[in-house]
C-alpha positions, 0 to 999 in steps of 0.5 A: 470522473475524477472529482477534485480532492476535498480536505478533511479537517486540515489542509497541509500541502500533501507534496511539497518541496521548495528547490532551495530545500531541495538543494539543501536536503539529503538525496530523497528516498521514496516519497508520494508525488501526486495521487490518482485513481481512475475507475478502469472497467466494469464486469459483470458477475452473473451474480448478486455480489457481496464480498470479493477477494483477489489473488493468483489463483491459477500461477499465470501471473494475473491476479484472479478475482473471487466474489461471493453471492448471498442470494445465489448461494455461490462463489464466482471464480474470475480468471484474470486476463492478460490485461491488468484488472480485467477478468474473464467470465465467472465459474460459479461454485456452489458455496452454502447458504447465504455466503458473505465473508471471504478470505484467501490463503494457502491452507495446506502449505502447497504454494497454491492460495486457497479459498474459505467462505463464511455461511449461515446458519454457522459455517465455513466453506473451505475451497482447496486449490488443486494446481489452479482448480478449486476441489469440492468445497469442505464445510466446517461448523463454527461456534455460532450463527450468521457467520460474517466476516472472516480473517486467517492468521497463525493464532497458535504458532504452529505454522499453519493458518487458522480462521477466526469468523464473526457470528452476527446471530450469536454474538461470538468469534469462532476460531477453527484451527488449521491442522496444516493439510487444509483441514479445520477443527470446529469453531471455539467461540469467544463472546464479543461483548456485543450484538451483531458482530460483523466486521473483523480485522487482525492486528497486533493492537498491543504490540506483543508480536501475537495476532489480536482481533478487532471486532465490530458490534453492528447492534451496539455501536462499538468495537471490541478487542480480542487480545490474542494469547499464547496457544491461540486463545483470546481475551476480551478486551474494552468495549470502545464507542464508535459514535456512529450508527450500525458500525460494519467495517474496520481497519487498523493503521498506525494513523499517528505514527507513534507505534500504537495503532489507531482504528477507523471504522465504516457504517451502514447508518446515516452520515456520518459514517465513518469513525476515526479512533486514535490510539493513546496507548496500545488498546486504549483509544480517545473520543471518535472523530467523525467523517461523512464520507462518499454517498452511502454506507461504508460497507466495506473499507481496507487500509494501504499505502495507496500513494507510496509515502510511507503512511497507511491510508484508508480506502472506503466503498461508500455508495457510488464513490470509491473514496480514498482517505489519505493520511497526512503527517499531522495524523489526519486524512484528506479525501479523494473521491471517485465516482463509481458504480452505485451500491459499492461494498465488497471492497479488496486492495491488491496489486494489479498492474505490476507497478508495486501500488494498490489497486482497488476492486469493489462489487455492487449490488446493482447491476451485479457487477464488479469495478476496477480502479487503478492507481496511477500514482507516481512516485518521487524519483529514487537515485540509484547511482550517485555522481563521484569525484572526477579529476582530469587535466586541461582540455582532457574531457571528464563525465559525471553519471547518475541514474534514478527510477521515477514513478513518471518520465524522468527529467534530468537537469545538471547543476554547477556550483549551485546553479543550473546549467543552461541547454544547450550549455557551451563547452558541456554535453548531456546537460539534460541527461542522466551523463554530463560531459565537460567537454573542454574543462580548463584550470578555472574549473578546478573544484567545481561542485556538480549535482544532477536534480531529477524530476518527473513532473510533480516532485524533484530529487537532487543527488549529492554533490560531486567535484571536478579536480583539474590539474596541470601535469606541467606546473605546480598543482595540488593534485590530490587536494592536501594543500602542498603543491608539486609533491610525490603525492600529488603526482601519484595521484594525478598518474592514477587518475590519468592512468599515466603520463607526464611532461 
């Protein structure tokens, strides 16, 4: 069941455009036009799930789902079906003791997505993808214990993926360098300067073009930056207080759209359970803004542009709600919650329906299930073909054409001289179609201005204006619009348009 959106910290309209502003503005690019997310299906994993990852592992065009289970010491593989957002029965693979975090990546560069899972006391289980089938697990030691969060990137610039793993039992992040063949070296530990590091994310926090690490110290209530250096080493940055109990998950995004990445942290403690850390400079943060989101712990949150408005949003799995925090232009959020399975965690965002918009999958420990959420948002129309100037003679039909893509059913309405044409309109056809035809133009229509407004039920976009030239080949007329009448240039212009003829 959908809930009405509630507003956090501010209430500006997310999608509004007056008709006068629409007509005066330049043609719009892609924009947000109403956000809707819907719980679609719930499936059983056969395990008690912990975390998840989504990718097309078998190259059939359908996203597949991987789920880790700490209590079952396993990873479940759910193949995607032809129905978007639905997954098949699980194939259960052993994944060592207490598997926790999971990440997908092509570790050997063969075009097939592999997977890596963290486990206790301190190791990474790597599942290499052999043309859609996972090979037996390979186990690599880390530099600590209590392996938890995991991310992958090329840290040392050699063109192959490496791994970084938070070690909740040792206060370090382990970095395992890949060799490009799907194999990894032993973990090298970097102190997180805190207790129980868990949540981990990748981001270029200092704008130097290299991936940095942001780690959440659950036991210390802080986040720390590990700045990436040339060669794949890391330097510990300043400690940042989150202001919430037991911070657990973290996402980096440019909420203020100033070029510096901000942080959003989810907590497993009592409310408030989300902390927003706005950057005042690269890697420097103001005091946290605290929010209460959902109905329970925010074990998992992810960042993506959910409503396709050019701003990065945050999705939070919090208790029995999946909550989308839609980023607003003033650097705050509007909250859109939806009721879900209880005990959500292990959230993954991925495009699953082929519409280019991120959908969501979250696992729930209550009932050992996963739930899929479809993003049903629509986007503002995008004008693909603009109308161009037309010239004709009295009584000879003329036409203007446009075309647009929309996130809903397109609605076309042509305007003449900044007034909408009625439908039907005498002397016109196609007033509400992509092509407008002036059936019997007269000299009084000369220099009339036409444009088309395209709507999709939420937002409208105007095309550019195009003029109509109606000239009389038997009289003195300014055929080419240069202010001189009846010149050779006028006659030549008229002939070029009409393709020949004369009095």
